[in-house]
C-alpha positions as protocol buffer text, in pm:
chain_id: "A"
residue {
  index: 1
  type: MET
  ca { x: -549 y: -3141 z: 5239 }
}
residue {
  index: 2
  type: ILE
  ca { x: -185 y: -3073 z: 5158 }
}
residue {
  index: 3
  type: ASN
  ca { x: -223 y: -3254 z: 4828 }
}
residue {
  index: 4
  type: ASN
  ca { x: -528 y: -3040 z: 4758 }
}
residue {
  index: 5
  type: LYS
  ca { x: -333 y: -2718 z: 4820 }
}
residue {
  index: 6
  type: LEU
  ca { x: -42 y: -2843 z: 4609 }
}
residue {
  index: 7
  type: SER
  ca { x: -282 y: -2937 z: 4333 }
}
residue {
  index: 8
  type: LYS
  ca { x: -437 y: -2587 z: 4337 }
}
residue {
  index: 9
  type: TYR
  ca { x: -90 y: -2432 z: 4340 }
}
residue {
  index: 10
  type: ASN
  ca { x: 17 y: -2647 z: 4046 }
}
residue {
  index: 11
  type: ASN
  ca { x: -298 y: -2557 z: 3852 }
}
residue {
  index: 12
  type: HIS
  ca { x: -236 y: -2186 z: 3909 }
}
residue {
  index: 13
  type: ALA
  ca { x: 129 y: -2220 z: 3812 }
}
residue {
  index: 14
  type: ILE
  ca { x: 40 y: -2411 z: 3496 }
}
residue {
  index: 15
  type: PHE
  ca { x: -221 y: -2147 z: 3410 }
}
residue {
  index: 16
  type: TYR
  ca { x: 30 y: -1863 z: 3455 }
}
residue {
  index: 17
  type: ILE
  ca { x: 300 y: -2043 z: 3256 }
}
residue {
  index: 18
  type: PHE
  ca { x: 50 y: -2118 z: 2979 }
}
residue {
  index: 19
  type: THR
  ca { x: -58 y: -1752 z: 2974 }
}
residue {
  index: 20
  type: ILE
  ca { x: 303 y: -1635 z: 2950 }
}
residue {
  index: 21
  type: ILE
  ca { x: 374 y: -1877 z: 2666 }
}
residue {
  index: 22
  type: ILE
  ca { x: 68 y: -1749 z: 2474 }
}
residue {
  index: 23
  type: PHE
  ca { x: 186 y: -1387 z: 2513 }
}
residue {
  index: 24
  type: VAL
  ca { x: 539 y: -1470 z: 2406 }
}
residue {
  index: 25
  type: LEU
  ca { x: 424 y: -1665 z: 2102 }
}
residue {
  index: 26
  type: SER
  ca { x: 179 y: -1395 z: 1998 }
}
residue {
  index: 27
  type: GLY
  ca { x: 458 y: -1140 z: 2030 }
}
residue {
  index: 28
  type: CYS
  ca { x: 670 y: -1348 z: 1796 }
}
residue {
  index: 29
  type: ALA
  ca { x: 388 y: -1367 z: 1544 }
}
residue {
  index: 30
  type: ILE
  ca { x: 330 y: -992 z: 1553 }
}
residue {
  index: 31
  type: ASN
  ca { x: 698 y: -901 z: 1529 }
}
residue {
  index: 32
  type: LYS
  ca { x: 781 y: -1112 z: 1226 }
}
residue {
  index: 33
  type: PRO
  ca { x: 1123 y: -1027 z: 1092 }
}
residue {
  index: 34
  type: GLN
  ca { x: 1122 y: -840 z: 763 }
}
residue {
  index: 35
  type: ASP
  ca { x: 1272 y: -1018 z: 464 }
}
residue {
  index: 36
  type: PRO
  ca { x: 1639 y: -908 z: 458 }
}
residue {
  index: 37
  type: ASN
  ca { x: 1625 y: -857 z: 81 }
}
residue {
  index: 38
  type: TRP
  ca { x: 1306 y: -648 z: 96 }
}
residue {
  index: 39
  type: PRO
  ca { x: 1326 y: -271 z: 166 }
}
residue {
  index: 40
  type: ASN
  ca { x: 1198 y: -183 z: 513 }
}
residue {
  index: 41
  type: GLU
  ca { x: 1020 y: 129 z: 388 }
}
residue {
  index: 42
  type: LEU
  ca { x: 782 y: -80 z: 173 }
}
residue {
  index: 43
  type: PRO
  ca { x: 472 y: -267 z: 282 }
}
residue {
  index: 44
  type: PRO
  ca { x: 541 y: -631 z: 370 }
}
residue {
  index: 45
  type: ARG
  ca { x: 663 y: -850 z: 86 }
}
residue {
  index: 46
  type: ALA
  ca { x: 415 y: -1122 z: 191 }
}
residue {
  index: 47
  type: TYR
  ca { x: 123 y: -895 z: 100 }
}
residue {
  index: 48
  type: PHE
  ca { x: 242 y: -871 z: -259 }
}
residue {
  index: 49
  type: LEU
  ca { x: 332 y: -1239 z: -279 }
}
residue {
  index: 50
  type: ASP
  ca { x: -25 y: -1328 z: -182 }
}
residue {
  index: 51
  type: HIS
  ca { x: -162 y: -1097 z: -449 }
}
residue {
  index: 52
  type: TYR
  ca { x: 78 y: -1236 z: -709 }
}
residue {
  index: 53
  type: GLN
  ca { x: -19 y: -1596 z: -626 }
}
residue {
  index: 54
  type: GLN
  ca { x: -391 y: -1521 z: -662 }
}
residue {
  index: 55
  type: ASP
  ca { x: -365 y: -1387 z: -1018 }
}
residue {
  index: 56
  type: ILE
  ca { x: -312 y: -1702 z: -1224 }
}
residue {
  index: 57
  type: THR
  ca { x: -332 y: -1517 z: -1557 }
}
residue {
  index: 58
  type: ASN
  ca { x: -49 y: -1281 z: -1468 }
}
residue {
  index: 59
  type: LYS
  ca { x: 146 y: -1556 z: -1292 }
}
residue {
  index: 60
  type: ASN
  ca { x: 156 y: -1750 z: -1622 }
}
residue {
  index: 61
  type: ILE
  ca { x: 312 y: -1450 z: -1801 }
}
residue {
  index: 62
  type: GLN
  ca { x: 527 y: -1279 z: -1538 }
}
residue {
  index: 63
  type: ASN
  ca { x: 759 y: -1438 z: -1285 }
}
residue {
  index: 64
  type: GLN
  ca { x: 747 y: -1349 z: -917 }
}
residue {
  index: 65
  type: GLU
  ca { x: 1083 y: -1173 z: -911 }
}
residue {
  index: 66
  type: GLU
  ca { x: 986 y: -940 z: -1195 }
}
residue {
  index: 67
  type: TYR
  ca { x: 654 y: -858 z: -1025 }
}
residue {
  index: 68
  type: LEU
  ca { x: 828 y: -777 z: -697 }
}
residue {
  index: 69
  type: ASN
  ca { x: 1089 y: -563 z: -877 }
}
residue {
  index: 70
  type: TRP
  ca { x: 806 y: -351 z: -1020 }
}
residue {
  index: 71
  type: ILE
  ca { x: 656 y: -315 z: -672 }
}
residue {
  index: 72
  type: VAL
  ca { x: 989 y: -179 z: -546 }
}
residue {
  index: 73
  type: ARG
  ca { x: 1007 y: 63 z: -842 }
}
residue {
  index: 74
  type: PHE
  ca { x: 655 y: 182 z: -772 }
}
residue {
  index: 75
  type: TYR
  ca { x: 740 y: 273 z: -415 }
}
residue {
  index: 76
  type: LYS
  ca { x: 1100 y: 388 z: -454 }
}
residue {
  index: 77
  type: GLY
  ca { x: 1094 y: 530 z: -806 }
}
residue {
  index: 78
  type: SER
  ca { x: 1329 y: 457 z: -1093 }
}
residue {
  index: 79
  type: ASP
  ca { x: 1560 y: 637 z: -1334 }
}
residue {
  index: 80
  type: LEU
  ca { x: 1266 y: 714 z: -1564 }
}
residue {
  index: 81
  type: TYR
  ca { x: 1032 y: 824 z: -1287 }
}
residue {
  index: 82
  type: PRO
  ca { x: 1230 y: 914 z: -974 }
}
residue {
  index: 83
  type: ASN
  ca { x: 924 y: 1015 z: -768 }
}
residue {
  index: 84
  type: GLY
  ca { x: 805 y: 686 z: -628 }
}
residue {
  index: 85
  type: TRP
  ca { x: 491 y: 653 z: -417 }
}
residue {
  index: 86
  type: ASN
  ca { x: 693 y: 692 z: -97 }
}
residue {
  index: 87
  type: ASN
  ca { x: 827 y: 1029 z: -219 }
}
residue {
  index: 88
  type: ILE
  ca { x: 482 y: 1152 z: -319 }
}
residue {
  index: 89
  type: THR
  ca { x: 337 y: 1042 z: 15 }
}
residue {
  index: 90
  type: GLN
  ca { x: 623 y: 1205 z: 206 }
}
residue {
  index: 91
  type: ASP
  ca { x: 586 y: 1533 z: 12 }
}
residue {
  index: 92
  type: ILE
  ca { x: 214 y: 1546 z: 80 }
}
residue {
  index: 93
  type: VAL
  ca { x: 248 y: 1456 z: 449 }
}
residue {
  index: 94
  type: LEU
  ca { x: 524 y: 1716 z: 500 }
}
residue {
  index: 95
  type: LYS
  ca { x: 315 y: 1989 z: 340 }
}
residue {
  index: 96
  type: LEU
  ca { x: 13 y: 1895 z: 550 }
}
residue {
  index: 97
  type: ASN
  ca { x: 216 y: 1863 z: 871 }
}
residue {
  index: 98
  type: ASP
  ca { x: 10 y: 2122 z: 1061 }
}
residue {
  index: 99
  type: SER
  ca { x: -320 y: 1999 z: 923 }
}
residue {
  index: 100
  type: PRO
  ca { x: -553 y: 1799 z: 1147 }
}
residue {
  index: 101
  type: SER
  ca { x: -616 y: 1563 z: 853 }
}
residue {
  index: 102
  type: VAL
  ca { x: -251 y: 1457 z: 809 }
}
residue {
  index: 103
  type: ASP
  ca { x: -302 y: 1119 z: 978 }
}
residue {
  index: 104
  type: ASP
  ca { x: -608 y: 1041 z: 765 }
}
residue {
  index: 105
  type: VAL
  ca { x: -420 y: 1141 z: 451 }
}
residue {
  index: 106
  type: LYS
  ca { x: -126 y: 915 z: 538 }
}
residue {
  index: 107
  type: VAL
  ca { x: -349 y: 614 z: 604 }
}
residue {
  index: 108
  type: LYS
  ca { x: -547 y: 669 z: 284 }
}
residue {
  index: 109
  type: LEU
  ca { x: -232 y: 717 z: 75 }
}
residue {
  index: 110
  type: ASP
  ca { x: -87 y: 396 z: 215 }
}
residue {
  index: 111
  type: GLN
  ca { x: -405 y: 204 z: 127 }
}
residue {
  index: 112
  type: LEU
  ca { x: -420 y: 365 z: -217 }
}
residue {
  index: 113
  type: GLY
  ca { x: -56 y: 279 z: -279 }
}
residue {
  index: 114
  type: LEU
  ca { x: -129 y: -87 z: -208 }
}
residue {
  index: 115
  type: LEU
  ca { x: -424 y: -96 z: -448 }
}
residue {
  index: 116
  type: ILE
  ca { x: -240 y: 79 z: -728 }
}
residue {
  index: 117
  type: SER
  ca { x: 94 y: -99 z: -691 }
}
residue {
  index: 118
  type: GLU
  ca { x: -41 y: -453 z: -681 }
}
residue {
  index: 119
  type: GLU
  ca { x: -210 y: -397 z: -1018 }
}
residue {
  index: 120
  type: TRP
  ca { x: 46 y: -166 z: -1181 }
}
residue {
  index: 121
  type: ALA
  ca { x: 332 y: -412 z: -1116 }
}
residue {
  index: 122
  type: LYS
  ca { x: 172 y: -678 z: -1335 }
}
residue {
  index: 123
  type: ASN
  ca { x: 279 y: -754 z: -1690 }
}
residue {
  index: 124
  type: ASN
  ca { x: 158 y: -496 z: -1945 }
}
residue {
  index: 125
  type: LYS
  ca { x: -68 y: -758 z: -2107 }
}
residue {
  index: 126
  type: THR
  ca { x: -266 y: -826 z: -1790 }
}
residue {
  index: 127
  type: ARG
  ca { x: -266 y: -505 z: -1589 }
}
residue {
  index: 128
  type: THR
  ca { x: -548 y: -253 z: -1580 }
}
residue {
  index: 129
  type: ILE
  ca { x: -350 y: 34 z: -1426 }
}
residue {
  index: 130
  type: ASN
  ca { x: -64 y: 167 z: -1635 }
}
residue {
  index: 131
  type: SER
  ca { x: 221 y: 415 z: -1584 }
}
residue {
  index: 132
  type: LEU
  ca { x: 25 y: 704 z: -1732 }
}
residue {
  index: 133
  type: HIS
  ca { x: -247 y: 653 z: -1471 }
}
residue {
  index: 134
  type: VAL
  ca { x: 9 y: 653 z: -1191 }
}
residue {
  index: 135
  type: SER
  ca { x: 168 y: 971 z: -1325 }
}
residue {
  index: 136
  type: ILE
  ca { x: -170 y: 1145 z: -1358 }
}
residue {
  index: 137
  type: TRP
  ca { x: -269 y: 1047 z: -1006 }
}
residue {
  index: 138
  type: GLY
  ca { x: 65 y: 1151 z: -858 }
}
residue {
  index: 139
  type: ASN
  ca { x: 50 y: 1492 z: -1025 }
}
residue {
  index: 140
  type: ALA
  ca { x: -315 y: 1542 z: -926 }
}
residue {
  index: 141
  type: LEU
  ca { x: -235 y: 1455 z: -564 }
}
residue {
  index: 142
  type: LEU
  ca { x: 42 y: 1714 z: -557 }
}
residue {
  index: 143
  type: LYS
  ca { x: -190 y: 1970 z: -720 }
}
residue {
  index: 144
  type: SER
  ca { x: -457 y: 1891 z: -459 }
}
residue {
  index: 145
  type: LEU
  ca { x: -228 y: 2045 z: -196 }
}
residue {
  index: 146
  type: GLU
  ca { x: -255 y: 2384 z: -370 }
}
residue {
  index: 147
  type: GLN
  ca { x: -633 y: 2349 z: -385 }
}
residue {
  index: 148
  type: ASN
  ca { x: -667 y: 2236 z: -22 }
}
residue {
  index: 149
  type: GLU
  ca { x: -857 y: 1924 z: -129 }
}
residue {
  index: 150
  type: THR
  ca { x: -616 y: 1639 z: -71 }
}
residue {
  index: 151
  type: LEU
  ca { x: -853 y: 1410 z: 121 }
}
residue {
  index: 152
  type: GLN
  ca { x: -1126 y: 1461 z: -137 }
}
residue {
  index: 153
  type: LEU
  ca { x: -890 y: 1386 z: -424 }
}
residue {
  index: 154
  type: ILE
  ca { x: -754 y: 1074 z: -255 }
}
residue {
  index: 155
  type: ASP
  ca { x: -1112 y: 949 z: -222 }
}
residue {
  index: 156
  type: ARG
  ca { x: -1182 y: 1031 z: -587 }
}
residue {
  index: 157
  type: VAL
  ca { x: -868 y: 850 z: -707 }
}
residue {
  index: 158
  type: ALA
  ca { x: -948 y: 552 z: -483 }
}
residue {
  index: 159
  type: SER
  ca { x: -1296 y: 537 z: -632 }
}
residue {
  index: 160
  type: ASP
  ca { x: -1150 y: 548 z: -984 }
}
residue {
  index: 161
  type: VAL
  ca { x: -903 y: 272 z: -897 }
}
residue {
  index: 162
  type: ASP
  ca { x: -1186 y: 55 z: -765 }
}
residue {
  index: 163
  type: ASP
  ca { x: -1396 y: 129 z: -1075 }
}
residue {
  index: 164
  type: LEU
  ca { x: -1103 y: 47 z: -1307 }
}
residue {
  index: 165
  type: LEU
  ca { x: -1033 y: -280 z: -1132 }
}
residue {
  index: 166
  type: SER
  ca { x: -1399 y: -381 z: -1138 }
}
residue {
  index: 167
  type: LYS
  ca { x: -1424 y: -275 z: -1506 }
}
residue {
  index: 168
  type: LYS
  ca { x: -1692 y: -12 z: -1433 }
}
residue {
  index: 169
  type: ILE
  ca { x: -1493 y: 251 z: -1623 }
}
residue {
  index: 170
  type: PRO
  ca { x: -1252 y: 216 z: -1916 }
}
residue {
  index: 171
  type: ALA
  ca { x: -881 y: 287 z: -1867 }
}
residue {
  index: 172
  type: GLU
  ca { x: -894 y: 565 z: -2127 }
}
residue {
  index: 173
  type: ILE
  ca { x: -1113 y: 779 z: -1903 }
}
residue {
  index: 174
  type: ILE
  ca { x: -822 y: 842 z: -1666 }
}
residue {
  index: 175
  type: VAL
  ca { x: -673 y: 1164 z: -1800 }
}
residue {
  index: 176
  type: ALA
  ca { x: -527 y: 1466 z: -1622 }
}
residue {
  index: 177
  type: ASP
  ca { x: -833 y: 1683 z: -1691 }
}
residue {
  index: 178
  type: ARG
  ca { x: -1049 y: 1437 z: -1502 }
}
residue {
  index: 179
  type: TYR
  ca { x: -901 y: 1572 z: -1179 }
}
residue {
  index: 180
  type: TYR
  ca { x: -780 y: 1923 z: -1260 }
}
residue {
  index: 181
  type: VAL
  ca { x: -818 y: 2124 z: -1577 }
}
residue {
  index: 182
  type: GLN
  ca { x: -469 y: 2167 z: -1714 }
}
residue {
  index: 183
  type: ASP
  ca { x: -336 y: 2517 z: -1767 }
}
residue {
  index: 184
  type: GLU
  ca { x: -255 y: 2587 z: -2128 }
}
residue {
  index: 185
  type: GLU
  ca { x: 99 y: 2699 z: -2178 }
}
residue {
  index: 186
  type: ILE
  ca { x: 147 y: 3040 z: -2330 }
}
residue {
  index: 187
  type: LEU
  ca { x: 382 y: 3026 z: -2625 }
}
């Protein structure tokens, strides 16, 4: 009888220890340390590495380091285009701060940034999304704030990105007037 009670106690103890180990290990997996050379304000480097590895055509033309450098430029900006995706997203979120849709906008902009950046960062010979597209979309998103149609425009741009990537529309169709008619300057 004593052995039976000890056996039950041991089984319960082993179960609890096993449960604690599972929780600890899952916590370690969830809280993976960020790459020390990768900016914390960017999506995880591993996401882009996976995308880079899957595109054999681009991988044969562009090295991994160059691809990742373009990802960083997309998000943080550069000397030629200082408004990176993080700046555009921050500007939009700050201007919509009181809006009930601000959380939806942030999530959609984050997803859109991933889609655009992973393609835009490729070598010019293999990419479908170019710098002009990114500039047009960034300007249209900022203009959408004035028109009170940011969520709708994000969805429209996301649809165009999907259609470009699946070759349903040609790259040349992405022009500023597609989103907002441009004001003519008075001379």
